[in-house]
N, C-alpha and C positions, 0 to 999 in steps of 0.2 A: 324621900320627900313626896308628898302626895300631889296630885294634879292641881288642886286648888292653891296650895302654898306656892307652887312653881309659877302659877299665873300672877298672883299677887307679887311675888318677888320680881318677876320679869317687868311687871308694870311699874314698880317702884324704881327699878333700875333704869327703865326707859325714861320716866319722868326725871330722874335725877341727871341722866345724860343730857336731856333737852335743857334743863337749867343750867348745866354746866356751859353747855354750847351757847346759850342765851347770854350769860355773864361775859363770856369771852367776846361777844360781838356788841356789847352794850354801847350806846352812844356816850360821848363825853359830854358831861353837863357844863356848858359855859355860857355865859351871858355876854354877848356883843363884845367879845374880846377881839382885840385886833390880832392879824396875823403876826407871826414872828419871822425874822430873817437872819440868816447867819452867812458870813463870808466862807466861800469854799476855796476858790482858786482864781488867781489872775496870772495868766501865762501867755506866752506867744504860741501861736499855732505852728504846726510842722513846717510850713513854708516861710515862717517868720515874717509874715506881712500882715498879720492880724493880730489882735490882742483878744483873748478869751476871758471872760469874766464869768465865773460860776457862782451861784448863790444857792443855798439850801432854804426852802421856806416850809412853815407848818401853819395851818389854819385849823382851829378847834372847830369852827362851824362849817368848814368845807365849802365855803362860798367864794372860793378863788376862781377866776377864770370867766371868759365871755364865750357863750355859745351863740352861733349865728354869724351874720355877716358883720364885718368890721368896717365902720365908715368914720367920718370926721366927727360924729357925736359919741362914738364909743369911748368910755372912760379908759384911759391909758392907765393900766394896773401897775406897770413897772416904770418907776421914774428914777432915772439915773442922771447925776450931774457931775460934770468933769471940772476938776480943780487943778490949776497950773501952780508950780512952786517958782514965785517971782520975787527976788530979793529977800529969800528966806522966809516968805509968807504964802500960805495958801490962798489963792485967789480963784473964785469962781469964773469959768469961762462962759461967756455968752455968745452964741452965733450971731452973725451980722442980721439975720432975719430971725427975730424971737419966736416966730411961729414954726421954725424949722427944728422940730424935736424929734423927727422920725427916727434918727439914729439913737437917740437916748430914752425916749419914752415908748413903750410898747405894751402890747396887750397879752396877757396870759391866756392862752386857748383854754376853754372849759371842757369838761367832759360830762356826757349824760350819766356816767357811772358815779359821779360826785353825788353825794347825799347830804343835804343840809343837816347839821348837828353831828356830823362824823368827822374825826381828824383827818385832815389831808396833808400829805407831804409830798414834796416835789423839788425839782432842780430847775432853775432858771439859768439859761446860758445866753449871754450876750456877746456878740462878736462885733469888734470895731476895727476898721482898717487903720493901720498905723499912719499911712499918708493922710488921712482925714483927721487924725487926733492931733497930729503935731501942729502947734500954733505958736505960742510965744515963749515956751519954755521946753527944756528937754526932760522934765520930771513932771508927771501928772499922777493923779489919783482920782477914784470915783467915790461917789456917795450915793446910795441907793436906798430907796424904800418902795414897798408895794402897798396896794390898797385891795381890799376885798369888795364884793359887790355892794356891800353896805357903806362903803367908803370909809372903813376903819383903817387907819394908817398904822403900818408896822413900825418897828424900831428902824433907825437909819444905820446902815452898815457902811463903814468906811474901808475902802480897799487899801492894800499896801501901796507905797509908792511905785511908779513905774518909770525907769530911765530909759529913754529911747535908745536903740542901737545906733552905732556910727552912721549908718546908711541914711538914717531918717533925720540927721542933724544938718543944720545949714552950713554951708562951705565957708 
């Protein structure tokens, strides 16, 4: 093979390699699609005093999370509601003070590595103290959805039922 043919062949191979690399890293083309959410796990922690709720999320646009200081005006991107099984019906529990959503509404932290228009996947972990959850029933469940920065709402995920252990039931 002569030198000129070798140079052309190596340039074509280099261009083909660059195109293959570019295709593998292409953006996902989506138009204002909301994030998606899936239930992962609802379980007691090792010390059996808290309930751990794990959720998996995907966002095609990659605009999940808040970068910067979080204050009272920051949009709460994770919104979880607790329901109690009372007389065979699921009833949403409301705190005495309706402004008290600290335990159920939270902010997904952002990352400067996120790039708009790129698929973003992650896990959300919420931890709830059992003594704070026990209200009017020994059986509860959660319903959760998330919001992206454009306030697109995901699907709502319903957790399995959770029955409190004996130690958290009234005497």
